[in-house]
SEGU-660707 format. One record per residue: x, y, z negated of N, C-alpha, C, O in turn. Coordinates in steps of 0.1 Angstrom, whole numbers, plus 5000, padded with zeros to 4 digits. Example, Ala and Ser with C-alpha at 12.3 -4.5 7.8 and 13.67 -1.06 7.14 Angstrom:
REM residues 2
513249434922512349554922513249674922514249674915/512849784929513749894929512950004921513450114920/
REM end
This chain:
REM residues 384
100978614924101478494925102878514930102978594939/104378434924105478414930105578404943104678344947/106478454954106778384963108278354962109178434961/108378174960109778134965111178184973111378094982/112178274974113178314984114478304974114578324962/115278264982114978204999114178104998114278034988/113378065008112377975008113477865016114177895025/113377725010113877605013112977485021111877475015/112977435027112577335036111677245025112377195016/110277215025109777105017109476945028108676915037/110476895021110476755027109076745030108776785042/108276725023107376615026106576695039105876615047/106576845044106176905058107376835065107176775075/108176845061109376805074109076655074109776605084/108676595069107676455077106776475088106876425099/105576555083104376545089104576625101104076595112/105476725100105876795113106376725123106076765134/107076625121107376535131106276425136106476345145/105276425130103776355140103476475145103476515157/103076575132102176655141102676745152101876835156/103676735156104476825168104276695180103876735191/104376565179103876495189102276505195101776495206/101776505182100476545183099676695194098676695200/100576785192100476915195100976895206099976925213/101976875215103076815227101676675234101876615245/101076655231100276545236098676605238097876565245/098576715229097876795233097976925242096976965249/099076975242099277055254099176985270098677055279/099676875273099776785279098376755288098276785300/096976695278095776635281094876755282093876725288/095076895276093976995278094477095288093877145297/095977115284096577215294096677205312096577275322/096977025310097176985326096676875332096276895343/096676775325095876605329094676605330094076535339/094076675320092276685322091876745332091276695341/092276915330091777025346092176965355091276935361/093576915361093776865370092776735378092576725391/092276615365092076565365090676545374090376495385/089976625364088676725369088076775383086976765388/089676865390089076925397089776865410089576905422/090876725407090976635418089576535418089376485429/088976515411087376415411086476505414085576445419/086376615413085376715425085676705434084876715444/086776685436087576775454087076625460086076615468/087976505454088176415466086876315460087076215466/086276315456084976265451083976275462083376175465/083776365467082976485477081776535461080576495461/082076585453081176655441080876775450079776815452/082276855455081976965459081177075468080777195469/081276955475080077035487078976975479077877035482/078676885471076876915465076576995456075377025452/077877065450077477175442077277265450076177315451/078477315459078177445464076777455472076277565471/076077325481075377335487073877365478072877425481/074477305464073277295456073277495450072277555447/074477555450074177655445073577735462072577805461/074077715472073177815484071977795486071377875493/071277685481069877655478069577715469068577765474/069677755458069277815448069377985449068478065448/070377995451069978145458071878205464073078215460/071278225474072178185489073178255485074378205482/072578415485073378515481074278545477075078615483/074278495460075078465453075378365450075678345439/075478265460076378125458077778105454078278005449/078378215457079678205451079678195437079978095431/079578295431079978355419078578195410078378135399/078178195419077178035412077677915411077477845401/078177875421079077785423080277785413080777685407/080577905413082677895402082077875388082777825379/080677925387079877905369079777805370080477755362/079077685381078977595379079777475374079577375367/080877525381082277415382082877465372083877405371/082877545363083577625354082577535340083077475330/081577545342080777505330081277355331082077305324/080777305339080677155343082777125337082977005336/083777205334084877185332084477225317084377115311/084277335310084177335295083177195286083177155275/082177175299081476995292082776885288082976825277/083576895302084276805302085676795290086076695285/086176935286087376965276086777005268087477075261/085576985263084377065250085176885239085876895230/084876785242085376685232086876685229087176705218/087576675236089176725235089476825225090376825216/088576915228088677065223088677045209089577065202/087276995207086776955193087876835182088076825170/088176775192089376705184090876745182091576685174/091276825189092376925186092377015182093377075176/090877085185090877255179090377225166090477315158/089877105161089377135152089476995138089677025126/089476885143089476745135091076765130091176795119/092076755138092776755142093876865133094876835126/093476975134093877075125093077115111093477215105/091977035107091777035094092476915088092476915076/093076805096093176705089094776705084095276645075/095476815094097276855085097076935077097976935069/095877045074095577145065095777265073095877375067/095777265090096277405088095177535093095277665093/094177445097093077525100092177555085092277485075/091277675085090677685074088977685078087977675071/088977695089087577715093087177645098087577555105/085277675091084377575092084077555106084277615117/083377455101082577395124081677515133081777535145/080577595121079677665133081177735138081577725149/081977825127082577935127083977925141084578015147/083977815142085277705148084477725164084977805172/083277655166082477625174081777795181081277785192/081777925174081278015178082978055185082778125195/084278035183085078085190085678055200086378125207/085177915200085577805213084277875224084377935234/083377855219082577945232082578055237082378065249/082878155229083378305230084578295237084578365247/085878215233086678195239086678115261087478135270/085578055260085177975276084478115282084778155293/083678175275082978265281083478405290083078465300/084578425281085778515279086378445290086178525299/086978355294087778275306087078265317087678295328/085478225316084378265326084578445335084678495346/084378475325084578655328085678675335085578765344/086678625334088078625342087578545352086978585362/087978425349087778315362086978335375087578315385/085478385375084578385383084978495394085178475406/085178615388085378765396087078675399087178725410/087878625398089178565401088578505413088678575423/087978355414087378275418086978365433087378305444/086278525435085478545442086278615452086078655463/087578635441088478795446089478685458089678715470/089878565451090578485461089378395474089778305481/088478435475087878335483087678455493087578435505/087578615486087578675501089078745505089278845512/089778685501091178705506091678615515092478635524/090778455510090878335517089978355533090378305543/088978445533088278465543088778575555088178585566/089878645549090178775554091378745556091578795567/092278705552093578685557093778495557094178445546/093578445565093378335564095278265562095778195553/095678335572097278275574097978335563098678255556/097978465559098778475550098478515538099078605531/097478455534096578475525097278495506097178575497/098078375509099178335502099778495491099578515479/100778595506101078675499100078795495100578905490/098678785497097978865491097678835479097778925471/097278675474096878625462097978685450097678745439/099278655456100978615445100878805443101478835433/100278915449100679025449099479105437099579175428/098279035443097379005429097378995423096979085416/098178855414097978815410098778895398098778855387/099378995402100479105391099479185387099379245376/098679185396097579335388096579195380096479235368/096379155381095579025370096079015361095479085353/097178955355098779005347098979105339098979085327/099179225344099179355340097679375331097779385319/096179365339095179365328095279285321094279285314/095779215319095079075309096679105296096579045286/097679165297098879175288099079365283100079415278/097979425286097979585287096179615273095879665263/095579545281093979595277093379495272092579535263/093279345274093079265264093279225254092179185248/093879225250094379205235094079275225094079235213/093479435228092879465222091479415217091179385205/090679415229089779395229089479205225088379165222/090379135226090979025223090378965208089678865204/091279115201091379105185089979135180089279075172/089779205183087979315179087179175184086379135175/087179135189086479035196086378845186085578755187/087378865180087378705174088178715157088378615150/088678855152088678845142088378925138087779005146/088478985122088179105115089279155112090379105113/089079245110090479355107089679465100088579505102/090879515091090579625079091779685079092779625082/091779825075092979935076094079885064093779875052/095379855068096179795057096979965048097580065053/096579925032097080055028097980055024097880165019/099280015022100680005019101280095022102080075032/101280245014101680325025103780305027104580345036/103880235016105280205016105480155028106180215036/104779965030105279915034105279995052106079995061/103980045050103580115065104780215070104880255081/105680245062106480375063107680285067108680325073/107580165063108980065069108680015079109579985087/107379995083107079945094107480045107108180015116/106680165104107280265115108680305118109080355128/109180275110111180295109110980225115110280255124/111480095116111479945126110879985137111879995144/110080005142109380045152110080155160110280145172/110480265154110880345159112480365166112980445174/112980235160114380195166113980095174114780025180/112780085175112279975192112280095201112680085212/111880195198111380345212109780335202109380455202/109180285197107680295194107480395186107580365174/107180585192106980665186105780705176105780765165/104680655187103080685185102580565184102580475193/102180555172101280445166099880495160099780595153/099280445162097480535159097180505144096780585136/097480355142097380275125097680085127097680005136/097780085116098379985109097179895101096879915089/096679775112095579715106096079565107096979515113/094579505094095279395087094379285094093179315094/094679165101094179095104093478975095094478925089/092378915091092178845087091878715093090878655096/093378685092093778515102093178375091092778265095/093278455071093178325067091778215066091678095064/090578345071089478305078089678175081089278075075/090378175095090578065105091777965102091777855108/092677995095093777935097095277985087095278085081/096277895086097177975078098378015081099378025074/097978035095099178085099099378285098098678385095/100478265102101078405098101878495113102178425122/101978605113102178665123102178835121101778895111/102578915133102679055132102979065151103678985158/102279145155101979225164101679395163101179465154/102579435177101779575186101279585194102079615204/099979575197098979595204098379725214098179835208/098079705229097679865233098579935237099779915233/098180035247098180185251098680315245097780355237/099280375246098980515243098080545231098680535220/096680595231096280615214095180505212094180525205/095480345221095080255215095780145206095380055199/097180185210098180155204097980145186097880235178/097980015182098279985169099179845162099679755169/099379855149100279735146099379635138098579675129/099579495143098479445139099179335127100079265132/098779325113100079225105098679115097097879145088/099078955105098278905095098378905079099378915072/096578875073096778865058097178765052096878725041/098178695062098578575055099978605056100778545049/100278695065101778745060102278815051103478795047/101278935044101478985039101278895018101678915007/100478835024100178755009101078625008101578594997/101378565019102678445019103878455019104478365015/104678595023106178625026106378745019105578845017/107778705014108478845005108678955019108678945031/108879075008109179165019109579185031109079235041/111079125024112279095034112279035048112879055059/111178905043110878845053109478885064109178845075/108978955056108079045066108779135081108679145093/109679225068110979325079111279245092111579285104/111079125088112579055103111479025107111579055119/110078965105109078885117108979035129109179035142/108679135120108179245124109179305134108979355144/110279285128111579415137111879225152112579215163/110879115144111279045159110179065171110279035183/109279125165108179195174108679305179108679325192/109079385172109679505179110779475190111579535198/110579395186112779315198111879305210112479325220/110479265211109979235225109679385235109979405247/109179485224108779595227110079655233110079695245/111479675222112579765227113279665244113679725254/113179525245113379495255112679455269113079395279/111379525264110579565274110279405277110479375289/109779305266109079205274108379185282108479115292/107279255277105879225284105779255295104779205302/106979375304106879435315107479295320106779195324/108679305318109779195321108879065329108779035341/108378985315107278905318106678865331106878785340/105778995328105179045339105578995353105178895359/106679095357106979055372108078955373108878975382/108378845364109178685363107978645366107878585377/106578655359105578505363105578545380106178475388/104678705385104678755396105178675406104678625416/106678685400107678645409107678465414107678415426/107578385403106678285402105778235407105678115405/104878285414103678275418103978285433104078165436/104078335440104978375452105278205460104678155470/106178165452106678005459105077915452104777835461/104377915443103677865440102677895451102977835461/101677955453100977985464101677975476100777925483/102177975479103077935494103077795502102877755513/103477725486103177585487101877545489101677485500/100977585481099477555482099277595499098877515507/099477675502098977765517099377605528098577565537/100477535525100877475534100377345532100677255539/099477315521099077175515097577155514097077045515/096677285513095577265510094377235522093277175520/094877285535094277245545093877085549092777035550/095477025551095076925552094376805536093576715536/094876845529094476765519092776835512092276795501/092276915519091176945519090176845532089076805531/090976835543090376765554089876645552088976595559/090476575542090376465536089276445527088876325524/088576585521087376585512086076645520084876665517/086876675534085276685546085176815545084076855549/085776875542086177065539086977075548088177025547/086377185563087677225567088177395574088777455584/087477405560088577575567088577655546088077615536/089177745549089377825535088077885532087677895521/087577925539086377985540085077945532084078005529/085377775529084177725520084777705509085777635507/084077795500084077825484084477655482085577645475/083977545486084077415481085277375479085377275473/086577435485087877435487088477445476089677405475/087777505465088277575453089077475444090177495438/088177335444088777245433089777155435090177075427/090277185451091577125456092577225451093577195445/092177365456093477475451093177445436094177455429/092277415430093077485411093877325409094977335404/093377205413094277095409095777135411096677095404/095877245427097377215432097977335424099177345421/097077425419097777535412098277485399099277525394/097377375392097577375378099077215377099777185367/099077145392100077065389101077165393101777195383/101477215404102577265409103377365393104577375389/102277415388102377505377103077415364103677465354/102977305366103177185353104777185362105477275356/105177155368106377095375106977245371107777245361/106777355376108177485374107777545366108077665366/106877465353107077525339108177545328107977625319/109377455332110677465326111277565330112377585325/110777665339111577735353111077885337111777965332/110077865336109377985329109778005313110278105306/109477895311109777905291111377865292111977905282/112077815300113677915298114078015295114778055285/113578075306113178245307112578285290113178335280/111478255291110778275276111778245262111978315251/112278135266113278095250114378255251114378355243/115278245262115978315267115278485258115978535249/114378535261113678675254113378605242114278635234/112978555238112878545223114178505216114278505204/115178465224116078475212116678615217117878625214/116378685221117478845225116378925212116779015204/114978855215114278935203114778915183114578985173/115378805185115378755167116778825165117078855153/117878865177119178975180118779055175119379095165/117779115181117279255180116979295161117379375153/116179185163116279225143117079145135116379115125/117979095133119179055132120279245131120979275121/120179305141120879415143120179495135120779565126/119079485136117979605129118079635115118579735109/117479525109117079475092118779385088119179345077/119179375095120579285093120679195078121579185070/119279145076119279035069119078895074117978845074/120178835077120078705081119278605074118378525078/119878635059119178545047117278545055116578475062/117078655047115578665046115578615064114478665064/115678585075114978535091115378415087114578335091/116378365078116378215079115178155071114478065074/115078235058114278195050112978165058112378055058/112578325064111078335075110678215083109678155082/112078185093111978105097111177975089109977955089/112277885084111877835072110577785069110077675071/109877935061108177875062107477935068106377965063/107777955077106977965090106577795101105677755108/107777765098107777605098107177565092105977575095/107477505079106377425069105077475070104077395070/104877645073103477655075102677595085101577525083/103177615100102877575113103577425113103877365124/103777385104104277195104105277215122104677185132/106277265123107177285139107777175134108077155122/107877095142109377035137110577105143110577165153/111377095136113077225136113877145151114577205159/113577035152114177005159113576895175114276815181/112776925176112076845188113076795198114276835201/112276675205113076615216113476705226112676785230/114676705230115376835242114676855254115076935261/113576785256112676765273111676845267111776965269/110676795257109876845254109877025255109177105261/111077025243111577135242111977255256111977375257/112277145265112877275277111277265286111077355294/110277165285108877185290108177255281107777355287/107877245274107077345266107177425257106077405250/107877515252108477575244108677665246109777665252/108077855243107977895245109077955240109878025247/109177915221110877965216111777875215111577755215/112477905214113977825206112977715195111877735189/113777605196113077525182113977615165115077655164/113177605158113177685145114877635145115777715146/115177505142116677405145116977565149116877655141/117377575162118377635167117977825165118777905172/117177875159117077995158117478025145117578145143/117777915133118577925124119677925127120377995120/120277875135121577775138122277955141123278005136/121577985148121778135157121978185145123178205144/121278215136121178295128122478325121123078425118/122778185120124378165110125278185115126378175108/125378205128126478235136126578365135127378415127/125678445142125878555136126178605122126778715122/125778555110126178615100127878585098128778645093/127878455106129378455106130378515114131578525112/129678555123130578685131130778795124131878855121/129478825119129478955113130879015101131479115100/130678865093131178835078132778865085133278975082/133378775096134778825104134778945107135679025104/133878965113134379135120134579255106134879375107/134179195095134179295083135579265076135979345067/136379125079137079075075138579155083139679125080/
REM end
């Protein structure tokens, strides 16, 4: 198959990208913030939390806290399921992004919610223990524990997550592997155990590359869509971008930055949670029925300060783009890769600035392309 290079935008896909991006923004607000916060506020302020807690206590008093949390998250799953089905299955098929059959999508959806419960139920139990033990200074302890949870999620879970959701195989192109290892070495990564192909084509048309794991578990992951639909030069710059995150220690920086933001979130919650909970008939943090009030406050405050983290994330992504430019020194390939990715993912190259500030963890494709063009012009000027 001949791959067009350099890639130029498909006008029809640019048109579709405008509509698709607006719908994805709506999805982010509905599933990421509006529905969960309305759900938890309803459970708390309609007086449903105390009956659920009583039911859990009557059913299994010694384990009523994990049972209560499991019931709560189960109800949330039922609330989100229709919207997740529309946005995750119907909508993605409508625009030709997803290639997944319904049965496989449902299996992934249930596995995702199951994994979240495995994380959230113990986290809720730990938070209740902190509330009970340190009712006045719990927010300091909880913020510190938040750092440990993020560390666990970002270092150990990715390898388990890939094995749980994707079929993988050994990448056998020795020439490409040597090139990947060469780029990885420039990023300070010398020990890579294996290079694996992730069979993303069974789920969607999306393309990506990453390095996951630590020590003996560290491996390079390449989506088969990337190998099949991108040129070697484009693959190099995409991979170099991912290596830039490792060279710049962005995982560690991201964990620290998120942990710092957790302190003001938990502090504000500590001030207002009891007065709000009193309105629902709950008198102390020792009552697990207070959890929906906490969850609603956390989601709403997190949404309010989201632009802060997103601005930070976009800065780190820009530095990873810069790393790729410096290492591979092929801005034409980087621009071509960005355009191809934008058409595949139907990403609007210039979204509304407010939406970009609020929801975009990466600079918009248009801004990334412009950055490459400026870098190229500066390099040409330096040569002259």
